[in-house]
N, C-alpha and C positions, 0 to 999 in steps of 0.2 A: 942829440943834437942841441949845442949852446945857445941860449937866447941871444948872444952876440952873433950869431951866425945868420940870424933871421933876414937882415937886409940883403945877405947874400942871395937868399932865394927868388927875390924880385930880379937880380942881376942875371940869374942862371935862366930864370923864365924869360926874360927878354932875349937872352941869347938863342933859347931853343924856339922862342916865336920868329926871330931874325933868319934862324936857319930854314923853319917852314916857309917864310915868304920869298926865301931865294930858290926854292925849291919849285915854287907853283905861284900861279897867279892869283894872288888875294886882292879883292876888290868889293865895290860896293853889292855886288850881287852873288858874294861868297858868304857861306856859313863855315866857321870854324868852331869845332865842338870840343869840348875841353873836358877831360875826366882827372879828376885828383883826389888822391887819398891823401888828406894832410897826416894822418896817422904814418902813414909810408914814408912822407917827407921827413918827419922826424925820427924815423929808424924803429918804428911799433909796426905792429900787423895790422893790415887794412881793417877799418871799422872799430878799432879797439880804443883809440888815444887821440881823436882828432884834436887840430891844434888852430884855435883861432889866429894865432899871430902868421903861423905859418900860411894859412888860407889869406889872410889879410895881404900878405906880400905877392903872393901868386895872384890874386884876382886883381891886385893894382897893376900889376905887370901886363896881363892879359888886357885888361882896359886902356892902358897907354899904348900898348900894339895895336889895338882896335882903333884908337885914333890915327895911330901913324899909319897903317894900311888899309882904312877903311874899311874893313870886313865886319860881319855880324857874327856875334859869338852866342854860344849855347853851353851853357854848364851842366853838366850830366849830375843827376842826384845818384845817389846809393840805390841799392835793389830795395830798400824799404818804400819807396816811392815808385818801384819799378823802373827805376832809371829815367825818369821824366826829365825835362829840360828846362832850366831857367833861361829865359830871352826877355828882350825888351819887347812891349807890347808892338812896336813899330817893324819888329822882326816878324813877331807872328803874324801881321796884316800883309806884310812885304810878301811872305813865301806861303798865305793862305793855309797856315797852320791852326789847328783845333786847341782851344786853351782847356786845360783842364783845372779843377780847384783845390789845391792844396798850397800850404805855404813849410818850405823847407826849413828844419830846423837840425841842428847838430846831430840829434839822435835819431832824426828820421828825414833823410835827405842828404845829411852830410855837410861838415864844417865848411866845403868850399861852396857849395851849393848855396847853404844858407847865408854865407859871407857875400857871395853874388847877389843874391836877392836883395840885400839891404844895399849895396852898391849900385844897382842898376837905377835907370831914372824911373822908368815904369814898368817893373818885371811881371812877368806872367809865368807860367808854367804849361807848356806843351808835353804830349805823350811821347810824340816821336818826330825825326826829322831826317833829312838824307843830306849830310853836311858834305860840302867839297873837301874839307880837309880835317885833321884833329890831332890832338895831343893827348897821349893818356900818361899821366903821371901817377905813377904806382900801381899799375895794372890794375885799372878799373874797369877795362872791357868797353871800350867806346866802338866797337866794329859794328853793333846792330844800329849806330845812328850815322853812317857813311852812306855814300853813295856805293852802289854796288862792285865797282872795280876799283880796289883801294891798292895803291903802290906805296910799300914802304918807304919812308924817308929817313937817312941815318942823321941824327943830330950830332952836332960838334960835343955835346955833352951827353953823357950817357944816363948821368942821373941830376935829380933837382933835389938838393939835401940828400936824404939817403934812399929817395924812390928813384926805380927803375923808368926811365923815359922811353917811350916808342911814340911815333909819328907816322901819319898816312895823307897822302895826296890822293884825289881821284883822278878817273879819266873816264871819259864816255866808253862804253862798249865798242870792241870792233867785231863788226858783223860782215857776213859775205862770202866766207871762204877763200880759196886758194887763189880765185881769179880776181877778187876784189882789189880796189885800190883805195889807199888809205893817204896819199900825199899827192897832189898834182905837182908835176916838176915844171 
């Protein structure tokens, strides 16, 4: 990926976030989890070539969309930190999450999580969440941080940079069997 293409990453990320917002209700009681391999974004193997420039564009786009749609955001770290999540302290308190003590760096946590940690107002790390929606940029496996019933969302863009993009929203479980009613007429 050429350096001149980095600003395009922000536009692509904003487009994908708009697609997610169009598919589900994102509001002040929603958490969106972001998993991102900046290595994959620049066309390299996950975990091998983190890009501060790519991560900065993607984090900036997510934070811009957070302001626009008023959701909470959680940035997933890599497996070296057991996929812990970077969130605002206010998010941790609002959702009664448990803080863990570590600071993500590019070599342990990943470039995107490290960049997000520096960009947030009062960043903390939490071990797990149950997000209402998520975007996975570069096949980072965010499923462990989504609510139990995840529904795929097809973005208008299949890649951000060189990285494959998948998205999901969640819904409550449908319970009750054949006689259950799910919608009142």
